TORROVEX-316479 format. One record per residue (C-alpha): residue number from 1; residue in one letter; x, y, z. Coordinates in Angstrom, 2 decimals, decimal comma. Example, Ala and Ser with C-alpha at 12.3 -4.5 7.8 and 13.67 -1.06 7.14 Angstrom:
2
{1 a {12,30 -4,50 7,80}}
{2 s {13,67 -1,06 7,14}}
This chain:
150
{1 m {24,74 -52,43 -86,04}}
{2 l {21,04 -51,81 -85,63}}
{3 e {18,81 -54,32 -83,89}}
{4 a {15,10 -54,53 -84,71}}
{5 r {14,17 -55,50 -81,17}}
{6 q {13,21 -52,75 -78,75}}
{7 e {12,53 -52,94 -75,07}}
{8 a {8,88 -52,89 -74,07}}
{9 l {7,62 -49,40 -73,36}}
{10 a {7,59 -48,55 -69,69}}
{11 g {4,51 -46,67 -68,54}}
{12 a {1,38 -45,80 -70,40}}
{13 g {2,35 -42,51 -72,06}}
{14 p {4,12 -41,72 -75,32}}
{15 a {7,85 -42,47 -75,34}}
{16 e {10,48 -41,07 -77,68}}
{17 v {12,39 -43,93 -79,31}}
{18 p {15,35 -44,04 -81,70}}
{19 y {13,25 -45,75 -84,36}}
{20 l {10,04 -47,69 -84,78}}
{21 c {9,62 -51,19 -86,08}}
{22 g {6,66 -53,47 -86,41}}
{23 a {3,34 -54,02 -88,01}}
{24 a {1,51 -51,10 -86,41}}
{25 l {3,35 -48,04 -87,70}}
{26 a {1,42 -44,80 -88,21}}
{27 v {2,94 -42,07 -90,37}}
{28 r {1,50 -38,82 -91,69}}
{29 r {0,65 -39,37 -95,35}}
{30 a {2,39 -36,17 -96,46}}
{31 d {5,64 -37,24 -94,73}}
{32 f {5,37 -40,77 -96,13}}
{33 e {4,94 -39,46 -99,68}}
{34 r {7,62 -36,76 -99,35}}
{35 l {10,18 -39,39 -98,29}}
{36 g {9,15 -41,78 -101,05}}
{37 g {7,51 -44,31 -98,73}}
{38 f {9,14 -47,64 -98,07}}
{39 d {12,41 -48,19 -99,91}}
{40 e {11,54 -50,86 -102,47}}
{41 r {15,21 -51,81 -102,73}}
{42 l {14,75 -53,56 -99,37}}
{43 a {12,12 -55,86 -100,91}}
{44 p {10,80 -58,43 -100,42}}
{45 y {10,57 -57,93 -96,62}}
{46 y {12,23 -56,89 -93,35}}
{47 w {13,69 -53,58 -92,17}}
{48 e {11,74 -51,28 -94,49}}
{49 d {9,78 -50,01 -91,47}}
{50 v {12,94 -49,26 -89,48}}
{51 d {14,49 -47,53 -92,51}}
{52 l {11,42 -45,34 -92,99}}
{53 s {11,33 -44,54 -89,29}}
{54 l {14,99 -43,46 -89,30}}
{55 r {14,46 -41,29 -92,39}}
{56 l {11,41 -39,72 -90,73}}
{57 r {13,43 -38,93 -87,61}}
{58 e {16,11 -37,23 -89,73}}
{59 s {13,57 -35,25 -91,72}}
{60 v {10,69 -34,56 -89,34}}
{61 g {12,03 -35,01 -85,83}}
{62 p {11,67 -37,44 -82,94}}
{63 t {9,72 -40,67 -83,33}}
{64 v {7,28 -41,47 -80,59}}
{65 a {5,84 -44,83 -79,59}}
{66 v {2,56 -45,21 -77,81}}
{67 t {1,02 -48,30 -76,32}}
{68 a {-1,57 -49,81 -78,65}}
{69 t {-3,02 -53,19 -79,39}}
{70 a {-2,86 -54,60 -82,91}}
{71 e {-3,09 -58,09 -84,29}}
{72 h {-0,13 -59,00 -86,45}}
{73 r {-0,02 -62,40 -88,07}}
{74 h {3,76 -62,38 -88,29}}
{75 g {5,14 -64,37 -91,15}}
{76 v {1,88 -65,06 -92,96}}
{77 t {2,98 -63,28 -96,13}}
{78 i {6,46 -64,82 -96,18}}
{79 a {5,69 -68,25 -94,71}}
{80 r {6,26 -69,95 -98,06}}
{81 e {9,88 -68,78 -98,14}}
{82 p {12,45 -71,18 -96,69}}
{83 e {13,66 -70,20 -93,21}}
{84 w {17,27 -69,82 -94,44}}
{85 r {16,23 -67,29 -97,13}}
{86 r {14,20 -65,26 -94,64}}
{87 r {17,18 -65,09 -92,29}}
{88 v {19,56 -64,04 -95,07}}
{89 v {17,14 -61,31 -96,28}}
{90 y {16,75 -60,12 -92,67}}
{91 e {20,53 -59,84 -92,25}}
{92 r {21,04 -58,32 -95,71}}
{93 n {18,56 -55,55 -94,99}}
{94 r {19,93 -55,00 -91,48}}
{95 w {23,36 -54,38 -92,99}}
{96 l {21,95 -52,06 -95,66}}
{97 v {19,86 -49,97 -93,24}}
{98 s {22,76 -49,80 -90,77}}
{99 w {25,14 -48,61 -93,50}}
{100 r {22,67 -45,96 -94,61}}
{101 q {22,81 -44,50 -91,09}}
{102 l {26,60 -44,40 -90,73}}
{103 r {28,11 -40,92 -90,92}}
{104 g {31,70 -39,66 -90,89}}
{105 a {34,08 -41,32 -88,43}}
{106 r {31,49 -43,94 -87,48}}
{107 w {32,35 -45,66 -90,79}}
{108 f {35,93 -46,25 -89,59}}
{109 g {34,70 -47,86 -86,38}}
{110 h {32,31 -50,01 -88,37}}
{111 l {35,03 -51,13 -90,79}}
{112 g {37,31 -51,90 -87,83}}
{113 w {34,96 -54,41 -86,22}}
{114 l {33,43 -55,75 -89,44}}
{115 p {36,00 -58,57 -89,98}}
{116 l {35,62 -59,67 -86,34}}
{117 r {31,84 -59,69 -86,60}}
{118 a {31,95 -61,67 -89,84}}
{119 a {34,42 -64,21 -88,40}}
{120 a {32,36 -64,71 -85,24}}
{121 s {29,20 -65,06 -87,33}}
{122 l {30,74 -67,85 -89,39}}
{123 l {30,87 -69,88 -86,21}}
{124 r {27,56 -68,78 -84,73}}
{125 d {25,13 -67,91 -87,54}}
{126 r {26,16 -68,13 -91,16}}
{127 a {23,04 -66,23 -92,22}}
{128 v {24,76 -63,05 -90,94}}
{129 v {27,70 -63,58 -93,29}}
{130 a {25,46 -64,63 -96,19}}
{131 g {23,42 -61,48 -95,51}}
{132 l {26,62 -59,39 -95,51}}
{133 f {27,60 -60,66 -98,95}}
{134 a {24,04 -60,19 -100,22}}
{135 a {24,10 -56,62 -98,85}}
{136 l {27,43 -55,88 -100,55}}
{137 w {26,01 -57,22 -103,83}}
{138 r {22,82 -55,17 -103,44}}
{139 a {24,78 -52,02 -102,47}}
{140 l {26,94 -52,36 -105,60}}
{141 a {23,79 -52,77 -107,70}}
{142 w {22,34 -49,61 -106,10}}
{143 r {25,48 -47,66 -106,97}}
{144 s {25,57 -48,85 -110,59}}
{145 d {21,82 -48,20 -110,92}}
{146 g {22,31 -44,67 -109,54}}
{147 a {25,20 -44,02 -111,91}}
{148 a {23,13 -45,26 -114,87}}
{149 r {20,32 -42,83 -114,01}}
{150 r {22,63 -39,76 -114,15}}
């Protein structure tokens, strides 16, 4: 399962990273447009930057992080949403972006630990389980929407 947190960059130079997340993401316009930009199905917030970064890495090549300073007023646009809803949307989109990245046999491993993760989350953080069900609902909607377009 993907995590949006990354270790701080060591050193001052560019560093290749598995994906980028955050408020200061720079992407070539041509690549952004070719990939369709941020996936609006992840609306209203969270994980769209990681998803785009992973799609860029697949299509263009390695993603590189550099040290920069930017002011990010985290949460200003979503501050009116209740905390519980924000956590559920965060978990829903984390599931969806993680599933998009699973290939081949990795799906079997994921399905093997999924019940354990869900059970542990019921005790620790119910937003993870609520997000899982929201992700399943959204994934089914994506499939039916895709079938309707054909």
